[in-house]
All heavy atoms as an XYZ file, in Angstrom:
870
protein
N       0.853     -1.274     -0.039
C       0.106     -0.064     -0.004
C       0.832      1.249     -0.088
O       0.447      2.225     -0.584
C      -0.924     -0.019      1.170
C      -1.968     -1.056      1.113
N      -3.106     -1.008      0.223
C      -2.163     -2.219      1.792
C      -3.767     -1.995      0.432
N      -3.313     -2.730      1.324
N       1.932      1.295      0.655
C       2.816      2.322      0.803
C       3.309      2.931     -0.596
O       3.306      4.151     -0.955
C       4.014      2.179      1.687
N       3.494      1.974     -1.473
C       4.076      2.295     -2.781
C       2.911      3.097     -3.620
O       3.203      4.077     -4.280
C       4.406      1.062     -3.648
C       4.814      1.316     -5.035
C       6.062      1.941     -5.294
C       3.833      0.942     -6.044
C       6.317      2.173     -6.809
C       4.167      1.248     -7.424
C       5.384      1.871     -7.716
N       1.736      2.456     -3.464
C       0.631      3.076     -4.282
C       0.283      4.465     -3.624
O      -0.031      5.371     -4.369
C      -0.617      2.178     -4.060
C      -0.544      0.924     -4.879
C      -1.731      0.047     -4.602
C      -0.284      1.042     -6.341
N       0.448      4.664     -2.395
C       0.173      5.884     -1.905
C       1.216      6.995     -2.158
O       0.881      8.108     -2.666
C       0.159      5.864     -0.224
C      -1.077      5.044      0.227
C       0.085      7.152      0.408
C      -1.127      4.710      1.528
N       2.502      6.567     -2.286
C       3.523      7.389     -2.791
C       3.183      7.696     -4.196
O       3.376      9.081     -4.538
C       4.945      6.803     -2.599
C       5.505      6.811     -1.188
C       6.909      6.524     -1.317
N       7.337      5.171     -1.730
C       7.155      4.198     -0.944
N       6.886      4.209      0.301
N       7.422      2.843     -1.398
N       2.915      6.856     -5.134
C       2.648      7.028     -6.471
C       1.488      8.144     -6.590
O       1.449      9.052     -7.371
C       2.176      5.852     -7.216
C       3.435      4.925     -7.315
C       4.526      5.537     -8.135
O       5.514      5.939     -7.617
N       4.321      5.834     -9.549
N       0.322      7.892     -5.719
C      -0.681      8.835     -5.785
C      -0.466     10.181     -5.277
O      -0.813     11.249     -5.936
C      -1.866      8.257     -4.819
N       0.425     10.341     -4.311
C       0.842     11.668     -3.920
C       1.723     12.494     -4.934
O       1.647     13.572     -5.209
C       1.659     11.630     -2.576
O       2.688     10.826     -2.584
C       0.738     11.189     -1.451
N       2.608     11.553     -5.634
C       3.339     12.099     -6.784
C       2.424     12.634     -7.886
O       2.631     13.754     -8.366
C       4.351     11.127     -7.162
C       5.417     10.809     -6.229
C       4.932     11.521     -8.495
C       6.363      9.686     -6.498
N       1.442     11.844     -8.241
C       0.565     12.375     -9.306
C      -0.179     13.587     -8.798
O      -0.432     14.571     -9.634
C      -0.421     11.187     -9.644
C       0.074      9.988    -10.424
C      -0.939      8.856    -10.637
C       0.499     10.486    -11.793
N      -0.646     13.570     -7.660
C      -1.220     14.738     -7.034
C      -0.468     15.971     -7.183
O      -0.838     17.100     -7.475
C      -1.728     14.514     -5.551
O      -2.286     15.668     -5.037
N       0.819     15.813     -6.717
C       1.773     16.951     -6.863
C       1.857     17.483     -8.249
O       2.010     18.642     -8.584
C       3.052     16.466     -6.279
C       4.163     17.451     -5.985
C       3.682     18.617     -5.176
C       5.534     16.793     -5.450
N       2.023     16.488     -9.158
C       2.275     16.798    -10.614
C       0.979     17.636    -11.004
O       1.060     18.675    -11.870
C       2.345     15.609    -11.508
C       3.821     14.947    -11.324
C       3.944     13.721    -12.051
O       3.072     13.251    -12.800
O       5.056     13.133    -12.054
N      -0.242     17.134    -10.743
C      -1.411     17.939    -11.216
C      -1.549     19.251    -10.543
O      -1.973     20.249    -11.116
C      -2.730     17.081    -11.035
O      -2.757     16.667     -9.666
C      -2.739     15.811    -11.977
N      -1.022     19.295     -9.313
C      -1.140     20.628     -8.613
C      -0.182     21.554     -9.265
O      -0.489     22.681     -9.434
C      -0.776     20.360     -7.210
O      -1.583     19.525     -6.502
N       1.052     21.157     -9.625
C       1.954     21.910    -10.418
C       1.461     22.402    -11.682
O       1.532     23.564    -12.011
C       3.268     21.105    -10.564
O       3.706     20.659     -9.336
C       4.293     21.980    -11.341
N       0.745     21.509    -12.303
C       0.125     21.977    -13.642
C      -0.990     23.073    -13.502
O      -0.999     24.106    -14.232
C      -0.332     20.666    -14.479
C       0.793     19.857    -15.040
C      -1.283     21.220    -15.617
C       0.266     18.536    -15.443
N      -1.824     22.734    -12.603
C      -2.845     23.744    -12.162
C      -2.168     25.134    -11.890
O      -2.716     26.145    -12.368
C      -3.832     23.270    -11.113
O      -4.312     22.027    -11.333
C      -5.012     24.287    -10.733
N      -1.225     25.102    -11.018
C      -0.796     26.359    -10.605
C       0.026     27.075    -11.757
O      -0.175     28.310    -11.935
C       0.264     26.297     -9.383
C       1.026     27.395     -8.756
C      -0.032     28.215     -8.104
C       2.040     26.967     -7.603
N       0.775     26.274    -12.497
C       1.431     26.939    -13.728
C       0.463     27.542    -14.620
O       0.636     28.607    -15.081
C       2.228     25.812    -14.369
C       3.038     26.217    -15.484
O       3.204     27.470    -15.836
N       3.793     25.274    -16.178
N      -0.621     26.831    -15.035
C      -1.585     27.358    -15.884
C      -2.330     28.629    -15.328
O      -2.724     29.450    -16.151
C      -2.578     26.188    -16.299
C      -1.826     25.246    -17.270
C      -2.678     24.180    -17.738
N      -1.897     23.395    -18.645
C      -2.336     22.114    -19.095
N      -3.664     21.788    -18.843
N      -1.508     21.309    -19.743
N      -2.632     28.602    -14.143
C      -3.254     29.739    -13.487
C      -2.361     30.900    -13.650
O      -2.728     31.965    -13.827
C      -3.546     29.322    -12.026
O      -4.381     28.287    -11.898
C      -4.289     30.624    -11.243
N      -0.991     30.817    -13.242
C      -0.162     31.890    -13.375
C       0.040     32.343    -14.770
O       0.012     33.553    -14.907
C       1.277     31.535    -12.844
C       1.202     31.201    -11.278
C       2.348     32.579    -13.168
C       2.438     30.714    -10.601
N       0.003     31.479    -15.731
C       0.243     31.812    -17.049
C      -1.084     32.664    -17.584
O      -0.940     33.660    -18.234
C       0.424     30.608    -18.017
C       0.667     31.004    -19.463
C       1.893     31.938    -19.730
O       3.023     31.445    -19.133
N       1.871     32.989    -20.446
N      -2.344     32.193    -17.203
C      -3.481     32.978    -17.586
C      -3.517     34.357    -16.829
O      -3.944     35.146    -17.457
C      -4.703     32.075    -17.058
N      -3.071     34.374    -15.596
C      -2.900     35.659    -15.018
C      -1.936     36.534    -15.714
O      -2.323     37.825    -15.919
C      -2.494     35.453    -13.456
C      -2.709     36.676    -12.692
C      -3.913     37.068    -12.031
C      -1.644     37.541    -12.520
C      -3.998     38.210    -11.230
C      -1.604     38.641    -11.732
C      -2.914     38.902    -11.076
N      -0.849     36.101    -16.044
C       0.152     36.958    -16.810
C      -0.436     37.358    -18.123
O      -0.324     38.659    -18.528
C       1.512     36.200    -16.993
C       2.240     36.002    -15.791
C       3.487     35.124    -15.990
C       2.704     37.288    -15.089
N      -0.991     36.545    -18.895
C      -1.624     36.910    -20.219
C      -2.641     38.046    -20.053
O      -2.714     38.832    -20.802
C      -2.221     35.616    -20.892
C      -1.094     34.689    -21.451
O       0.126     35.007    -21.564
O      -1.539     33.584    -21.606
N      -3.677     37.800    -19.094
C      -4.659     38.662    -18.923
C      -4.085     39.937    -18.304
O      -4.635     41.042    -18.706
C      -5.703     38.032    -17.929
C      -6.989     38.962    -17.723
C      -7.713     39.061    -19.129
C      -7.920     38.136    -16.767
N      -3.057     39.932    -17.506
C      -2.489     41.187    -17.047
C      -1.988     42.076    -18.234
O      -2.129     43.239    -18.258
C      -1.407     40.815    -16.046
O      -1.946     40.280    -14.862
N      -1.396     41.404    -19.143
C      -0.733     42.174    -20.266
C      -1.963     42.733    -21.098
O      -1.826     43.882    -21.609
C       0.067     41.091    -21.176
C       1.449     40.796    -20.551
C       2.145     39.889    -21.349
O       1.647     39.258    -22.194
N       3.438     39.614    -20.952
N      -3.061     42.038    -21.307
C      -4.066     42.462    -22.109
C      -4.647     43.649    -21.269
O      -5.129     44.708    -21.959
C      -5.142     41.308    -22.262
O      -6.375     41.868    -22.815
N      -4.851     43.590    -19.913
C      -5.445     44.658    -19.161
C      -4.562     45.843    -19.306
O      -5.129     47.055    -19.418
C      -5.592     44.051    -17.668
C      -6.067     45.068    -16.721
C      -7.429     45.402    -16.796
C      -5.473     45.575    -15.675
C      -8.021     46.273    -15.843
C      -5.890     46.482    -14.807
C      -7.223     46.679    -14.872
O      -7.847     47.780    -13.835
N      -3.301     45.731    -19.175
C      -2.447     46.933    -19.249
C      -2.589     47.459    -20.647
O      -2.528     48.771    -20.790
C      -0.910     46.498    -19.060
C      -0.631     46.115    -17.637
S       1.130     45.876    -17.132
C       1.844     45.048    -18.417
N      -2.623     46.771    -21.735
C      -2.756     47.280    -22.955
C      -4.133     47.984    -23.199
O      -4.145     49.130    -23.709
C      -2.768     46.142    -24.135
C      -2.769     46.629    -25.551
C      -2.758     45.464    -26.485
C      -2.986     45.986    -27.871
N      -3.585     45.195    -28.813
N      -5.157     47.484    -22.599
C      -6.482     48.249    -22.625
C      -6.412     49.503    -21.956
O      -6.966     50.531    -22.343
C      -7.532     47.315    -22.132
O      -7.655     46.066    -22.798
N      -5.761     49.474    -20.746
C      -5.657     50.693    -19.976
C      -4.843     51.715    -20.763
O      -5.168     52.931    -20.662
C      -4.990     50.367    -18.581
C      -5.896     49.785    -17.468
C      -5.114     49.387    -16.258
C      -7.009     50.708    -17.132
N      -3.914     51.322    -21.305
C      -2.936     52.195    -22.111
C      -3.718     52.871    -23.260
O      -3.638     54.057    -23.431
C      -1.774     51.406    -22.630
O      -0.619     52.144    -22.627
N      -4.498     52.024    -23.972
C      -5.380     52.599    -25.025
C      -6.379     53.597    -24.472
O      -6.633     54.731    -25.046
C      -6.069     51.484    -25.774
C      -5.200     50.663    -26.612
C      -5.912     49.405    -27.178
O      -7.177     49.336    -27.227
O      -5.188     48.479    -27.616
N      -7.056     53.198    -23.383
C      -7.979     54.146    -22.840
C      -7.366     55.344    -22.402
O      -7.872     56.408    -22.524
C      -8.840     53.359    -21.626
C      -9.880     54.123    -21.087
C     -10.938     54.370    -22.051
C     -10.469     53.218    -19.858
N      -6.250     55.267    -21.728
C      -5.517     56.543    -21.298
C      -5.153     57.347    -22.465
O      -5.269     58.641    -22.386
C      -4.217     56.007    -20.575
O      -4.417     55.287    -19.491
C      -3.464     57.363    -20.090
N      -4.763     56.731    -23.600
C      -4.397     57.536    -24.775
C      -5.651     58.227    -25.384
O      -5.559     59.490    -25.710
N      -6.925     57.795    -25.252
C      -7.967     58.440    -25.667
C      -8.361     59.569    -24.741
O      -8.806     60.572    -25.219
C      -9.172     57.320    -25.734
C      -9.035     56.376    -26.951
C     -10.518     58.075    -25.891
C     -10.133     55.271    -27.059
N      -8.218     59.248    -23.429
C      -8.423     60.363    -22.558
C      -7.578     61.678    -22.663
O      -8.012     62.686    -22.479
C      -8.379     59.806    -21.030
C      -9.604     59.208    -20.513
C      -9.574     57.862    -20.032
C     -10.806     59.730    -20.584
C     -10.761     57.199    -19.502
C     -11.999     59.156    -20.211
C     -11.931     57.876    -19.700
N      -6.273     61.193    -23.022
C      -5.370     62.351    -23.249
C      -5.405     63.164    -24.534
O      -4.936     64.225    -24.620
C      -4.000     61.789    -23.003
C      -3.534     61.314    -21.684
C      -2.237     60.576    -21.641
O      -1.573     60.223    -22.649
O      -1.804     60.403    -20.464
N      -6.160     62.518    -25.454
C      -6.560     63.233    -26.641
C      -7.375     64.420    -26.408
O      -8.345     64.388    -25.595
C      -7.188     62.374    -27.734
C      -6.343     61.414    -28.475
S      -7.347     60.692    -29.800
C      -6.473     59.218    -30.033
N      -7.067     65.467    -27.117
C      -8.047     66.659    -26.918
C      -8.542     66.827    -28.301
O      -8.130     66.242    -29.322
C      -7.405     67.890    -26.266
C      -6.188     68.441    -27.030
O      -6.188     68.354    -28.262
N      -5.317     68.907    -26.391
N      -9.493     67.783    -28.463
C     -10.212     67.976    -29.610
C      -9.228     68.443    -30.824
O      -9.441     68.143    -32.017
C     -11.375     68.932    -29.430
O     -10.860     70.254    -29.097
N      -8.127     69.136    -30.404
C      -7.203     69.622    -31.491
C      -6.391     68.437    -31.985
O      -5.904     68.532    -33.162
C      -6.308     70.635    -30.891
C      -7.108     71.749    -30.477
C      -6.366     72.689    -29.404
O      -5.198     72.462    -29.321
O      -6.933     73.603    -28.897
N      -6.145     67.424    -31.169
C      -5.326     66.296    -31.569
C      -6.114     65.192    -32.263
O      -5.415     64.211    -32.577
C      -4.488     65.756    -30.428
C      -3.548     66.902    -29.915
O      -3.076     67.721    -30.575
N      -3.177     66.897    -28.645
N      -7.292     65.241    -32.477
C      -8.131     64.133    -32.994
C      -7.738     63.876    -34.334
O      -7.695     64.854    -35.255
C      -9.599     64.408    -32.871
C     -10.314     64.269    -31.510
C     -11.612     64.582    -31.650
C     -10.051     62.927    -30.993
N      -7.438     62.644    -34.780
C      -7.156     62.272    -36.107
C      -8.440     62.512    -36.968
O      -9.475     62.412    -36.430
C      -6.857     60.813    -36.158
C      -6.532     60.479    -34.787
C      -7.241     61.571    -33.886
N      -8.238     62.947    -38.157
C      -9.331     63.225    -39.099
C     -10.125     61.948    -39.264
O     -11.518     62.157    -39.540
C      -8.853     63.744    -40.416
C      -8.063     64.993    -40.462
S      -9.066     66.251    -39.700
C     -10.007     66.691    -41.142
N      -9.725     60.761    -39.071
C     -10.605     59.609    -39.425
C     -11.607     59.319    -38.250
O     -12.472     58.631    -38.457
C      -9.703     58.347    -39.551
C      -8.772     58.023    -38.352
C      -8.863     58.494    -40.860
C      -8.063     56.710    -38.519
N     -11.337     59.945    -37.049
C     -12.230     59.778    -35.933
C     -13.204     60.887    -35.858
O     -12.809     62.099    -35.941
C     -11.487     59.632    -34.597
C     -10.787     58.442    -34.333
C      -9.360     58.440    -34.077
C     -11.386     57.243    -34.443
C      -8.823     57.183    -33.947
C     -10.785     55.981    -34.117
C      -9.429     55.974    -33.813
N     -14.454     60.528    -35.618
C     -15.460     61.509    -35.294
C     -15.489     61.453    -33.726
O     -15.138     60.521    -33.124
C     -16.816     61.163    -35.939
O     -17.211     60.039    -35.371
C     -16.755     61.127    -37.397
N     -16.219     62.445    -33.196
C     -16.455     62.471    -31.714
C     -17.223     61.167    -31.362
O     -17.000     60.569    -30.268
C     -17.101     63.560    -31.279
O     -16.334     64.734    -31.547
N     -18.197     60.839    -32.146
C     -19.054     59.642    -31.799
C     -18.277     58.336    -31.848
O     -18.381     57.542    -30.931
C     -20.260     59.604    -32.639
C     -21.163     58.356    -32.386
C     -21.826     58.525    -30.936
O     -22.123     59.715    -30.527
N     -21.925     57.559    -30.249
N     -17.342     58.278    -32.755
C     -16.492     57.114    -32.874
C     -15.509     56.974    -31.609
O     -15.300     55.845    -31.162
C     -15.731     57.171    -34.149
C     -16.586     56.823    -35.330
C     -15.704     56.970    -36.677
O     -14.814     57.833    -36.716
O     -16.039     56.329    -37.711
N     -15.055     58.090    -31.218
C     -14.174     58.148    -30.128
C     -14.871     57.797    -28.937
O     -14.367     57.045    -28.147
C     -13.503     59.467    -30.073
C     -12.340     59.694    -29.220
C     -11.036     58.819    -29.694
C     -11.869     61.151    -29.181
N     -16.055     58.302    -28.648
C     -16.854     57.967    -27.583
C     -17.203     56.474    -27.512
O     -17.209     55.819    -26.553
C     -18.157     58.826    -27.568
C     -19.080     58.445    -26.382
C     -18.803     59.063    -25.208
C     -20.199     57.725    -26.687
C     -19.639     58.718    -24.114
C     -21.060     57.331    -25.651
C     -20.768     57.805    -24.357
O     -21.667     57.482    -23.209
N     -17.599     55.951    -28.665
C     -17.950     54.461    -28.756
C     -16.739     53.672    -28.421
O     -16.933     52.617    -27.773
C     -18.394     54.151    -30.240
C     -19.763     54.684    -30.610
O     -20.436     55.210    -29.634
O     -20.138     54.633    -31.748
N     -15.560     54.065    -29.013
C     -14.292     53.327    -28.609
C     -14.063     53.505    -27.034
O     -13.650     52.432    -26.503
C     -13.186     53.927    -29.483
C     -11.816     53.244    -29.197
C     -11.745     51.729    -29.728
O     -12.783     51.222    -30.406
O     -10.859     51.017    -29.344
N     -14.126     54.504    -26.506
C     -13.992     54.727    -25.194
C     -14.943     53.914    -24.306
O     -14.492     53.193    -23.347
C     -14.189     56.258    -24.826
C     -13.735     56.630    -23.432
S     -14.052     58.420    -22.842
C     -13.524     59.182    -24.243
N     -16.043     53.813    -24.546
C     -17.131     52.959    -24.021
C     -16.736     51.471    -24.043
O     -16.793     50.696    -23.123
C     -18.548     53.269    -24.393
C     -19.489     52.149    -23.950
C     -19.010     54.544    -24.127
N     -16.378     51.163    -25.318
C     -16.002     49.708    -25.500
C     -14.707     49.369    -24.684
O     -14.794     48.271    -23.979
C     -15.551     49.508    -27.001
C     -15.140     48.030    -27.355
C     -14.571     47.973    -28.730
N     -13.314     48.546    -28.893
C     -12.256     47.912    -28.401
N     -12.279     46.702    -27.857
N     -11.007     48.475    -28.659
N     -13.721     50.246    -24.570
C     -12.637     49.985    -23.784
C     -12.933     50.036    -22.336
O     -12.371     49.252    -21.562
C     -11.443     51.088    -24.119
C     -10.730     50.791    -25.384
C      -9.890     52.026    -25.626
C      -9.872     49.540    -25.270
N     -13.757     50.881    -21.805
C     -14.269     50.835    -20.388
C     -14.740     49.475    -20.104
O     -14.530     48.994    -18.975
C     -15.168     52.008    -20.124
C     -14.515     53.310    -20.066
C     -15.475     54.358    -19.637
C     -14.897     55.549    -19.308
N     -16.005     56.729    -18.976
N     -15.627     49.093    -20.961
C     -16.417     47.763    -20.707
C     -15.329     46.635    -20.643
O     -15.416     45.706    -19.842
C     -17.390     47.474    -21.770
C     -18.563     48.447    -21.538
C     -17.926     46.034    -21.574
C     -19.581     48.417    -22.752
N     -14.407     46.664    -21.566
C     -13.370     45.620    -21.612
C     -12.613     45.598    -20.433
O     -12.146     44.675    -19.810
C     -12.406     45.910    -22.896
C     -11.353     44.771    -23.149
C     -10.612     44.911    -24.392
C      -9.576     43.937    -24.572
N      -8.815     44.214    -25.685
N     -12.072     46.943    -20.046
C     -11.171     47.071    -18.764
C     -11.969     46.478    -17.634
O     -11.370     45.772    -16.733
C     -10.794     48.533    -18.555
C     -10.306     48.828    -17.245
C      -9.719     48.938    -19.537
N     -13.158     46.871    -17.463
C     -13.982     46.318    -16.283
C     -14.044     44.797    -16.234
O     -13.886     44.153    -15.197
C     -15.414     46.917    -16.342
C     -16.263     46.591    -15.159
C     -17.542     47.280    -15.156
C     -18.472     46.905    -14.033
N     -19.719     47.557    -14.080
N     -14.241     44.313    -17.482
C     -14.361     42.771    -17.531
C     -13.135     42.223    -17.142
O     -12.889     41.194    -16.421
C     -14.798     42.383    -18.904
O     -14.742     41.010    -19.168
N     -12.024     42.769    -17.733
C     -10.591     42.187    -17.506
C     -10.347     42.256    -16.007
O      -9.588     41.429    -15.436
C      -9.605     42.817    -18.322
C      -9.664     42.446    -19.828
C      -8.723     43.064    -20.665
O      -8.399     44.290    -20.308
O      -8.468     42.548    -21.756
N     -10.659     43.305    -15.295
C     -10.342     43.517    -13.967
C     -11.051     42.544    -13.121
O     -10.517     41.832    -12.246
C     -10.783     44.962    -13.511
C     -10.458     45.268    -12.053
C     -10.886     46.571    -11.741
C     -10.498     46.883    -10.230
N     -10.887     48.237     -9.814
N     -12.335     42.163    -13.471
C     -13.106     41.228    -12.829
C     -12.498     39.769    -13.025
O     -12.235     39.027    -12.007
C     -14.585     41.162    -13.268
C     -15.487     40.194    -12.619
N     -15.909     40.268    -11.342
C     -15.912     38.990    -13.159
C     -16.646     39.239    -11.145
N     -16.640     38.450    -12.149
N     -12.023     39.475    -14.191
C     -11.330     38.252    -14.482
C     -10.086     38.082    -13.783
O      -9.743     37.078    -13.220
C     -11.046     38.022    -16.016
C     -12.291     37.827    -16.805
C     -12.088     37.896    -18.287
O     -10.920     37.671    -18.704
N     -13.026     38.257    -19.118
N      -9.321     39.148    -13.658
C      -8.112     39.315    -12.864
C      -8.279     38.916    -11.325
O      -7.590     38.156    -10.789
C      -7.284     40.461    -13.018
C      -6.497     40.674    -14.266
C      -6.054     42.149    -14.369
C      -5.433     39.803    -14.280
N      -9.351     39.401    -10.712
C      -9.689     39.096     -9.450
C     -10.035     37.703     -9.211
O      -9.673     37.014     -8.364
C     -10.841     40.155     -8.949
C     -10.437     41.529     -8.884
C     -11.707     42.328     -8.639
C      -9.442     41.812     -7.718
N     -10.847     37.095    -10.206
C     -11.209     35.781    -10.160
C      -9.933     34.861    -10.218
O      -9.748     33.829     -9.506
C     -12.146     35.452    -11.238
C     -13.601     35.936    -11.024
C     -14.482     35.620    -12.087
O     -14.166     35.127    -13.161
O     -15.680     35.745    -11.911
N      -9.049     35.202    -11.130
C      -7.849     34.452    -11.334
C      -6.888     34.486    -10.014
O      -6.188     33.635     -9.818
C      -6.996     34.939    -12.474
C      -7.477     34.385    -13.938
C      -6.747     35.008    -14.983
C      -7.418     32.748    -13.899
N      -6.850     35.711     -9.519
C      -6.161     35.895     -8.144
C      -6.657     34.935     -7.125
O      -5.881     34.263     -6.394
C      -6.225     37.296     -7.748
C      -5.681     37.640     -6.227
C      -4.320     37.362     -6.185
C      -3.683     37.767     -4.858
N      -3.713     36.897     -3.730
N      -7.850     34.676     -7.012
C      -8.559     33.915     -5.999
C      -8.258     32.508     -6.402
O      -7.836     31.642     -5.585
C     -10.133     33.950     -5.943
C     -10.686     33.316     -4.862
S     -12.497     33.490     -4.396
C     -13.176     34.194     -6.014
N      -8.232     32.154     -7.694
C      -7.863     30.800     -8.189
C      -6.391     30.437     -7.853
O      -6.060     29.373     -7.528
C      -8.206     30.635     -9.710
C      -7.839     29.302    -10.164
C      -8.738     28.080     -9.612
C      -8.186     29.171    -11.735
N      -5.630     31.448     -8.173
C      -4.197     31.389     -7.660
C      -3.932     31.058     -6.194
O      -3.188     30.114     -5.904
C      -3.416     32.567     -8.192
C      -2.022     32.650     -7.454
C      -1.008     31.860     -8.121
C      -1.805     33.220     -6.262
C       0.249     31.956     -7.559
C      -0.505     33.376     -5.856
C       0.538     32.645     -6.453
O       1.785     32.630     -5.752
N      -4.697     31.725     -5.374
C      -4.636     31.416     -3.931
C      -5.019     30.046     -3.665
O      -4.294     29.326     -2.876
C      -5.446     32.397     -3.162
C      -5.079     33.869     -3.138
O      -3.822     34.053     -3.395
O      -5.778     34.683     -2.940
N      -6.075     29.464     -4.175
C      -6.479     28.110     -3.978
C      -5.562     27.129     -4.674
O      -5.241     26.119     -4.023
C      -7.937     27.819     -4.412
C      -8.921     28.462     -3.397
C      -9.558     29.657     -3.671
C      -9.172     27.773     -2.197
C     -10.374     30.162     -2.706
C     -10.026     28.343     -1.318
C     -10.636     29.547     -1.597
O     -11.515     30.097     -0.694
N      -5.069     27.520     -5.835
C      -3.975     26.556     -6.507
C      -2.767     26.466     -5.600
O      -2.014     25.276     -5.587
C      -3.627     27.038     -7.880
O      -4.871     27.062     -8.598
N      -2.346     27.614     -5.062
C      -1.121     27.573     -4.278
C      -1.365     26.683     -2.970
O      -0.517     25.841     -2.585
C      -0.820     28.998     -3.771
C       0.356     29.214     -2.961
C       0.798     30.600     -2.741
C       1.664     30.699     -1.502
N       1.703     32.136     -0.990
N      -2.497     26.866     -2.228
C      -2.850     26.145     -1.160
C      -2.873     24.502     -1.516
O      -2.410     23.694     -0.699
C      -4.302     26.354     -0.626
C      -4.340     27.730      0.094
C      -5.626     28.079      0.538
C      -5.584     29.399      1.206
N      -7.040     29.856      1.552
N      -3.449     24.324     -2.839
C      -3.523     22.750     -3.292
C      -2.096     22.290     -3.459
O      -1.823     21.175     -3.012
C      -4.175     22.799     -4.460
C      -4.297     21.416     -5.210
C      -5.007     20.425     -4.396
C      -5.062     21.510     -6.608
N      -1.181     23.126     -4.080
C       0.172     22.748     -4.175
C       0.830     22.400     -2.822
O       1.678     21.501     -2.663
C       0.890     23.858     -4.937
C       2.375     23.539     -5.171
S       2.465     22.301     -6.395
C       4.113     22.625     -7.014
N       0.673     23.384     -1.899
C       1.327     23.234     -0.594
C       0.745     21.906      0.124
O       1.542     21.083      0.695
C       1.024     24.397      0.382
C       1.730     25.640     -0.088
C       1.272     26.968      0.561
O       0.150     26.876      1.262
O       1.821     28.035      0.361
N      -0.509     21.595     -0.015
C      -1.041     20.370      0.603
C      -0.579     19.158     -0.120
O      -0.236     18.153      0.486
C      -2.590     20.402      0.550
O      -3.139     21.449      1.190
N      -0.397     19.239     -1.418
C       0.322     18.078     -2.201
C       1.633     17.823     -1.665
O       2.062     16.684     -1.568
C       0.268     18.304     -3.588
O      -1.043     18.486     -4.086
N       2.454     18.916     -1.481
C       3.803     18.752     -1.032
C       3.896     18.081      0.352
O       4.647     17.163      0.606
C       4.383     20.062     -0.987
C       4.769     20.569     -2.490
C       5.887     20.083     -0.206
C       5.248     21.998     -2.560
N       3.003     18.563      1.161
C       2.896     17.941      2.629
C       2.543     16.519      2.495
O       3.245     15.644      3.211
C       1.958     18.780      3.423
C       2.460     20.245      3.776
C       1.390     21.042      4.428
O       0.203     20.517      4.593
O       1.773     22.206      4.734
N       1.462     16.035      1.772
C       1.110     14.904      1.561
C       2.113     13.925      1.017
O       2.372     12.797      1.548
C      -0.224     14.632      0.711
N       2.984     14.381      0.049
C       3.983     13.638     -0.657
C       5.155     13.437      0.450
O       5.698     12.351      0.526
C       4.543     14.319     -1.857
N       5.441     14.443      1.217
C       6.400     14.218      2.325
C       5.961     13.236      3.275
O       6.677     12.264      3.756
C       6.710     15.553      2.948
C       7.724     15.541      4.112
C       9.018     15.429      3.788
C       7.215     15.444      5.419
C       9.970     15.465      4.783
C       8.070     15.278      6.435
C       9.536     15.389      6.091
N       4.738     13.270      3.810
C       4.158     12.351      4.839
C       4.211     10.885      4.154
O       4.357      9.942      4.959
C       2.886     12.790      5.234
C       2.814     14.050      6.140
C       1.406     14.462      6.423
C       3.621     13.876      7.409
N       3.943     10.699      2.938
C       3.851      9.430      2.328
C       5.176      8.817      1.975
O       5.252      7.688      1.505
C       3.014      9.512      0.975
N       6.336      9.729      2.193
C       7.613      9.230      2.034
C       8.114      9.475      0.548
O       9.078      8.804      0.095
N       7.489     10.208     -0.181
C       7.816     10.645     -1.496
C       8.607     12.019     -1.466
O       8.271     12.939     -2.104
C       6.714     10.632     -2.448
N       9.624     12.172     -0.455
C      10.399     13.397     -0.365
C      11.041     13.813     -1.725
O      11.099     15.027     -1.992
C      11.483     13.277      0.628
C      10.930     12.905      2.105
C      10.780     11.466      2.480
O      11.087     10.579      1.512
O      10.404     11.131      3.351
N      11.458     12.929     -2.532
C      12.053     13.356     -3.773
C      11.064     14.163     -4.699
O      11.501     14.927     -5.414
C      12.653     12.238     -4.621
O      11.683     11.325     -4.978
N       9.823     13.857     -4.656
C       8.806     14.522     -5.532
C       8.587     16.039     -4.928
O       8.157     16.818     -5.738
C       7.550     13.706     -5.585
N       8.668     16.050     -3.573
C       8.296     17.445     -2.932
C       9.456     18.260     -2.986
O       9.513     19.339     -2.837
C       7.722     17.230     -1.620
O       8.629     16.494     -0.794
């Protein structure tokens, strides 16, 4: 039984690692998108009527601003959710390490 328990804790540790890794990658990707959206929105706010490109009308600019505000709000919400998932993934990883250690699979932890 000891061998099977060690194998199970090693598998648990591997899946915990994958979960944590993918959560961090998703957080980083979304953070980059969020920063880009904020940058674009800041650029629109900083434009004044004299610097508007001829291709933009006030309505188009307003529509783009609204679209970006909605996108920023959505990305912020998703980041908060990913932060919570990261916290739980980290706890899962820590528990898997402890279980592997207690089962005698120290090399895996």
